[in-house]
C-alpha positions, -999 to 999 in steps of 0.1 A, spaced: 3 2 -1 31 22 -4 19 54 -22 -16 48 -13 -40 77 -4 -39 80 31 -71 81 53 -83 96 87 -110 71 92 -113 31 92 -142 37 72 -162 65 53 -190 78 75 -220 68 67 -212 35 52 -238 4 52 -231 -27 33 -254 -51 17 -248 -84 2 -240 -83 -39 -258 -99 -60 -244 -131 -76 -235 -116 -107 -212 -89 -87 -195 -112 -67 -193 -137 -100 -172 -111 -112 -151 -102 -80 -144 -135 -64 -110 -142 -76 -100 -115 -49 -85 -126 -21 -114 -112 2 -111 -138 36 -72 -138 34 -70 -97 35 -101 -98 60 -82 -124 83 -53 -99 82 -75 -74 90 -90 -89 120 -52 -100 136 -40 -64 133 -75 -55 154 -68 -82 180 -27 -73 187 -25 -37 178 -55 -14 159 -87 -19 182 -96 13 165 -108 -5 135 -126 -34 148 -162 -19 138 -147 -15 107 -136 -53 106 -166 -64 120 -189 -45 90 -171 -63 68 -170 -96 82 -204 -110 72 -200 -108 34 -171 -132 29 -195 -152 8 -216 -124 -11 -189 -98 -13 -189 -71 -42 -168 -44 -51 -181 -19 -24 -169 -46 2 -135 -50 -12 -133 -9 -13 -143 -7 23 -110 -33 26 -86 -15 6 -101 17 30 -94 0 62 -58 -11 46 -49 35 36 -61 38 73 -36 17 85 -10 31 63 -12 65 78 -7 49 110 22 27 111 39 36 139 11 38 162 3 8 187 -12 -2 220 16 1 250 10 -14 281 26 -3 308 28 -15 352 27 13 375 23 12 414 -4 31 430 -14 34 464 -40 9 462 -17 -15 441 -4 -22 411 -22 -11 380 -20 -21 343 -20 12 319 -30 8 287 -25 36 259 -25 43 225 7 56 216 8 78 188 48 77 187 71 50 175 75 23 201 98 1 183 125 -8 206 115 21 237 102 -2 257 119 7 291 115 43 303 93 53 273 73 86 281 53 86 251 18 105 245 -16 84 251 -47 97 234 -63 77 259 -56 56 290 -76 32 309 -61 19 342 -72 -20 353 -64 -36 383 -38 -67 381 
């Protein structure tokens, strides 16, 4: 996806998907829809919770996808191309009430910077562990 047009959202606003007609599906049935969807699902579980709704919206159409569904997958990949160094950062913090797990979406590169990292986060959630 190098050189693609970057987008700022996982799916366009007001995206609604319907099953494709058998004729439309026959024209695009050679596209590796299930493989791409599987890769995006893996990315959702590992690092990109922000695309989970978009991936879930396209998942029911593995047997009857069309051009609009393929364009939806491509849109998600364009979105991911714009944020390759974002990810989820898990750290432990000692607090007066015990140990907490801090979970944040790192907006700066996180590779190789695990110890002593001070990154900005878009959102932090704390859970007891």
